[in-house]
C-alpha atoms as one frame of an Amber mdcrd trajectory, in Angstrom:
protein
  10.605 -11.511  20.827  13.669 -13.843  20.984  17.048 -12.623  19.205  19.505
 -15.264  18.746  23.424 -13.831  18.579  26.963 -14.712  19.183  29.085 -11.887
  19.479  31.608 -14.092  17.511  30.082 -13.097  14.371  32.062  -9.935  14.286
  35.144 -11.426  14.594  35.743 -11.154  10.698  35.397  -8.714   8.243  36.620
  -5.300   7.391  35.513  -2.072   7.959  36.450  -1.140   4.262  33.807  -4.032
   2.932  29.333  -2.863   2.678  29.198  -5.991   4.913  30.893  -5.276   8.233
  31.044  -6.733  11.888  29.347  -2.942  12.641  26.755  -3.831  10.815  25.667
  -6.183  14.370  28.192  -4.539  16.473  26.011  -0.844  16.456  22.571  -3.404
  16.150  23.248  -5.411  19.417  23.624  -2.502  22.227  20.883  -0.538  20.737
  18.145  -3.176  20.895  19.362  -3.964  23.701  18.411  -0.499  25.486  15.928
   0.119  23.253  13.885  -2.915  24.759  15.185  -4.798  27.869  12.426  -6.749
  27.744  13.503  -8.643  24.527  15.299 -12.095  25.347  18.911 -13.082  23.812
  20.298 -16.197  23.560  23.629 -17.544  22.155  22.621 -20.055  19.467  24.204
 -23.833  20.317  22.992 -25.306  17.481  26.056 -27.099  16.064  24.874 -28.187
  12.180  26.577 -31.058  11.349  27.552 -32.060   7.686  24.680 -34.505   7.238
  22.502 -31.104   7.790  24.914 -28.852   5.261  25.418 -31.877   2.540  20.890
 -31.226   2.188  22.047 -28.404   0.228  25.969 -28.105  -0.054  28.264 -30.456
  -1.487  31.260 -31.698   0.413  33.575 -30.104  -2.070  31.854 -26.776  -1.027
  32.161 -27.243   2.084  36.199 -28.021   2.176  36.235 -25.227  -0.311  35.602
 -22.359   2.743  38.655 -23.777   4.389  41.123 -22.847   1.767  42.522 -19.475
   2.088  41.684 -18.264  -1.247  38.898 -15.724  -2.567  36.003 -16.780  -4.039
  35.132 -13.480  -5.656  36.041 -10.032  -5.170  32.700  -9.375  -3.084  33.520
 -12.657  -1.756  36.596 -13.115   0.167  38.380 -15.664   2.543  38.875 -14.239
   5.863  40.431 -16.562   8.292  37.966 -19.285   9.960  35.045 -18.030   7.652
  33.938 -21.761   7.740  33.221 -21.237  10.792  31.378 -18.595  10.441  29.147
 -19.304   8.340  28.769 -22.384  10.550  27.839 -20.339  13.030  25.548 -18.474
  11.216  23.384 -21.403   9.866  23.320 -22.820  13.159  21.715 -20.502  14.576
  19.260 -19.764  11.275  18.144 -23.970  12.021  17.558 -23.096  15.862  15.531
 -19.880  14.638  13.320 -22.231  12.870  13.060 -25.105  15.357  11.803 -22.513
  17.817   9.414 -21.163  15.500   7.700 -24.745  15.065   7.655 -25.588  18.436
   7.065 -22.596  20.135   5.156 -20.083  17.774   7.261 -16.995  19.062   8.850
 -14.760  17.026  12.452 -15.380  16.590  15.448 -13.379  14.862  19.043 -14.835
  13.872  20.920 -11.774  14.310  24.062 -13.113  12.877  26.207 -13.005   9.768
  27.499 -13.829   7.214  24.160 -13.717   5.484  23.325 -15.983   3.157  20.959
 -15.967   0.055  23.282 -15.354  -2.870  25.105 -18.621  -2.038  24.533 -21.651
  -4.470  25.072 -25.454  -3.655  28.063 -24.822  -4.769  29.597 -21.442  -4.865
  29.778 -18.542  -2.664  29.176 -15.101  -3.300  27.994 -11.877  -3.355  28.878
 -11.369   0.821  27.383 -15.197   1.231  29.109 -18.455   2.078  26.246 -21.128
   3.196  22.631 -20.640   2.466  21.571 -20.689   5.771  17.588 -20.012   4.582
  17.730 -22.991   2.749  19.166 -25.224   5.241  16.747 -24.638   7.616  13.884
 -24.994   5.536  15.147 -28.324   4.631  15.990 -29.271   8.055  12.627 -28.154
   9.417  11.111 -30.495   7.207  13.218 -33.209   7.612  14.196 -33.267  11.088
  11.220 -31.546  12.670   8.137 -32.998   9.506   6.995 -29.690   8.367   4.836
 -29.586   5.424   5.604 -26.465   3.609   7.791 -23.875   4.040   7.715 -20.326
   2.272  10.394 -18.500   2.258   9.767 -14.621   1.676  12.835 -12.642   0.976
  12.501  -8.519   1.223  16.184  -7.804   0.637  16.772  -5.498  -2.180  18.694
  -8.211  -4.098  17.394 -11.001  -5.486  18.057 -14.170  -3.629  19.704 -15.939
  -6.403  21.092 -19.034  -4.202  17.945 -19.674  -2.553  15.683 -19.619  -5.490
  18.360 -21.964  -7.635  18.650 -24.701  -4.432  14.443 -24.763  -3.595  13.035
 -24.358  -7.521  10.948 -27.186  -8.129  10.540 -28.634  -4.777   6.419 -28.221
  -4.230   6.994 -28.277  -1.150   8.567 -25.106  -1.260   7.585 -21.744  -2.030
  10.006 -18.378  -2.597   9.105 -15.245  -3.264  11.477 -12.089  -3.742  10.555
  -8.380  -4.569  13.957  -7.088  -5.534  15.629  -3.808  -6.981  15.743  -4.966
 -11.306  18.953  -3.787 -12.392  20.923  -4.566  -9.682  23.264  -7.566  -8.465
  23.134 -10.283  -9.096  20.964  -9.765 -12.098  18.787 -12.702 -11.152  14.943
 -12.884 -10.379  13.449 -11.334 -13.891  10.356 -13.922 -13.766   8.904 -16.787
 -11.886  10.031 -20.241 -12.425   8.180 -23.738 -10.945   7.713 -22.588  -7.391
   9.635 -19.342  -7.440   7.886 -15.985  -7.864   9.804 -12.806  -8.320   8.819
  -9.235  -8.315  11.412  -7.175  -9.572  11.512  -3.474  -8.715  13.158  -0.617
 -11.158  16.007   1.485  -9.320  13.859   4.680  -7.946  10.584   3.094  -7.843
   8.254   5.167  -5.593   7.696   3.843  -2.143   4.134   3.116  -2.626   4.742
   1.090  -6.334   7.419  -0.932  -3.807   5.240  -1.880  -1.137   2.356  -2.690
  -3.643   4.888  -5.309  -4.824   5.492  -6.446  -1.238   1.990  -7.101   0.019
   1.480  -8.905  -3.707   4.508 -11.304  -2.839   2.858 -11.836   1.231  -0.059
 -12.738  -0.732   1.563 -15.198  -2.667   3.023 -16.647   0.577  -0.389 -16.432
   2.463  -2.300 -18.325  -0.465   0.669 -21.038  -0.308  -0.857 -21.549   3.245
   2.560 -22.546   4.385   3.271 -24.513   8.213   6.052 -22.233   8.402   7.423
 -18.751   7.062  11.223 -18.575   6.931  12.196 -14.479   6.419  14.975 -13.125
   4.633  14.994 -10.120   5.898  17.587  -7.663   4.505  17.270  -3.918   5.400
  18.636  -2.439   1.652  15.618  -1.432   0.231  15.836   1.395   2.350  16.281
   4.737   1.153  19.169   5.626   2.027  21.172   2.746   1.658  23.982   2.837
   0.159  24.266   0.315  -2.507  20.509   0.445  -3.837  18.235   2.625  -5.263
  14.868   2.501  -3.367  12.759   3.922  -1.196  11.628   2.205   1.717  11.722
   4.246   5.145  11.668   3.043   8.843   8.109   2.628   8.820   7.531   0.615
   5.725   9.552  -2.208   7.721   7.452  -1.854  10.785   4.267  -2.970   8.304
   6.583  -6.103   7.484   6.664  -6.763  10.573   3.278  -6.354  11.579   2.294
  -8.744   8.275   3.727 -11.525   9.802   2.486 -10.781  13.258  -1.116 -10.733
  11.983  -0.595 -13.913   9.911  -0.286 -15.574  13.281   2.023 -18.538  11.493
   5.487 -19.753  12.942   8.046 -18.085  11.531  11.717 -16.869  11.903  13.957
 -14.260  10.148  17.126 -14.039   9.553  19.471 -11.351   8.810  20.903 -10.982
   5.169  21.299  -7.086   3.875  21.278  -3.235   5.386  24.322  -1.430   4.707
  22.903   1.865   6.338  23.891   4.098   9.744  20.695   2.901  10.173  20.307
  -0.633  10.146  19.596  -1.073  14.038  16.528   1.427  13.770  15.370  -0.917
  10.460  15.233  -3.865  12.511  14.118  -2.521  15.694  10.569  -1.418  13.554
  10.831  -4.305  11.717  11.031  -6.475  15.350   8.621  -4.125  17.494   6.119
  -4.377  14.825   6.218  -8.298  14.978   6.627  -8.814  18.496   3.326  -5.801
  19.214   0.530  -7.678  21.155
């Protein structure tokens, strides 16, 4: 298991907000102590504007450096443009590793990205790293079909809006509804959604995840990119779902058994047990 992580990703934010530095500050030492055999690497990919402009217009890139909040959930932080670019760089590097080395790779970075639309930062997200990574894989590494699998408890509205209508990309999301951001209620073109009601049983949620995973496999992707959000956990403070730690292990096992090149990127997950949830997912994915 390769984990890409830059400690600088914890150098912004506030403990008063759910998406806070503690998410990675607690996860990193826990994972390193629990799995000393896993490989850690400082991501070094600097993403040029040319790569970002495939997804985000120049006006949005300039807006990231203006000291004004984007919305109440997505404030301006000093240097947030650079932090968001580092997160995208790690996603692109993880994707490249998955394509060339065929091994499991996880980008343990922040900020997350799946709510960011082409022109707007929202929902703790400033740049949409999974969309940028998918297009970079196709246009820079010659990858054909890419499936984006999003098991975060919130719908990745930004990712869906960016990839919709591209037949060589498939977006599949399982998410709580009603819930922020209020999208993902139905299917559109190459985007498939499985809304799960608040309080849904664990069995029903896992059944929806299995259907989404079968849809990913039926697409026969050359590469799978995962928006790995851990806020569908039963004790996450922002949602009302019922998955347990071992269920995230099941998701990792599905990835391993597929045998397909894959990279996963951290999205949400706000409980005090985030480190254990990540571990369950990665351990099952990396198991021999």
